[in-house]
C-alpha positions, 0 to 999 in steps of 0.5 A: 500500499505504501508503495502505490501510494508513494505511485499516485502522489509522484503521478500527482505531482507533476505538472500538466505539461510533464503529462502531456511530454509523457503522452505524446513520448508514448504516440509513436506517430506523433515521435516519428512526425515530429523526427520528420518536422526537425528534419526538414527544419534542420534541412532548411537551416543548414542549406548553405552548409550543404551545398557548400560541401556538396560544391554545388549550388542552386544558380549555376546553369551547369548544363549549360556551362559543362558539354555533355550533360543536355542533349539537343532538346535540352533534357538532361542527356543521362535517364531519370533526369541526368542522376547520377554521383555528381547530381543526386537529384539530376539537373533541370531542363533547359537551364541544367541546375542542379534540383537538389540545391535548389530543392534545399533552398526551395525548402528553406524559403518556404519553411521560412515564410510559413514559419515567420508567417504562423508566428505573426498570425498567432501573435496577431491572433492572439491579441485580438481574439484575448482583447475581443473576448476580454472587454467585450461590448462594443470592441467584441462586437467590431472585432466578431463583425471583422473576422466574420468578414474575413472568414467569408471569403476563401483567403487564396483569393485573397492572397492573389488579388491583394498580393499583386497590390501590395507591391505594385505600392511600393515598386512601378511595374517596370521595375522587376521585384526585389526578393525581400519584398516580395518574401516581405508582401507574402507574409504581410499578407498571409498574416493579413488575412490569416488571424482571423480563425485563431482570434474567433477561437481564443475569443470564445475561450475569453468569454467562457474563463472570464465569468470563471471564479479565479478570474472575479477573485482577481478582480476583486482583490484589485489586479490590473487587467494586464495582469488578468490576462497574463496570469490568469487567462494566457495560462489557460489559452496555450493548448488552443494557441498551440494547436492552431499554430500547429495547424497554420504552419502546413496550411502556409506551406501549401499556400506559400508554394500554390502562389509561386506556382500560379506566378504570385509568389517567388519566381524563377531563378528563387527557389521554392517549392512552389517554383520548382513544381512550377517547372517540373510541371513543364516536362512531367511528360518527358520526365516525372523525375523533375516533379518528384523531387519536390512533390514528394517532399511536400507531401512528406512535410505536410503530412507529418506536420498534420500527424504532428499537430494531432498527436500534440493536440491529444497529448495536450488533452486529457481526455484523450486516449490513444 
């Protein structure tokens, strides 16, 4: 009996975070997905180092510079897109760029844009949602109508419609758009039209929490609104915030790639997942290899991140049994 009591007490003394971590570690799907996601981020962060060790870059036109790599139709001479020991994923038709390094930098750029948009969207959604839910009244009504309007229209159409408008403010149509401005504009547009869903969720959570006893007790003791929000409300909102963030990032990865594929995002020669799929779509009838590497890698990342999000949600939900 004493041993069981000690075990029970030890279990009870664990923090919610510790319990969630223990549940997550028992989920094999979640653990494997986490390793896959970490692998992609490490690949993206270390892309310049890997390219340097590999000895190539994504911009050099090796097929045009080195005789014998492309045939008279500007397609790789060797089968399967020119894959060999020198070019691990082959070379691109027409220009003959190295597909492996182009993919490395494409993953880097896509994940950088998606991660930045996810962080900013989450922060804006938290601020707006918590503020509207806590203040209530006219503020809540106004924010609620703005959220309803944003959620009533497809985000992709917003991206396509407003992204060129944002660029036109800073760059005339006759000039080439700098890459940094393209990236900044993409992140800004994604953030501006992506915060509504998380704000709506958190607004509802705060409306329920502000009537709870611990919040009323904090008000009675004279706690300021800022203290109530940061000390009483936000600690109870980390679970929905984290879950929504895990849903946003893969959605932004596919959205950014879709914009690049449609020609309104990053453009060739800037490496990007969408740019690679766009280029691969031109040649897949002759050789599926050029579509295979970017397409399969994106599917693996998005599926792994979605599975990771499901596992995180289950781990944070004490009622879940898997």
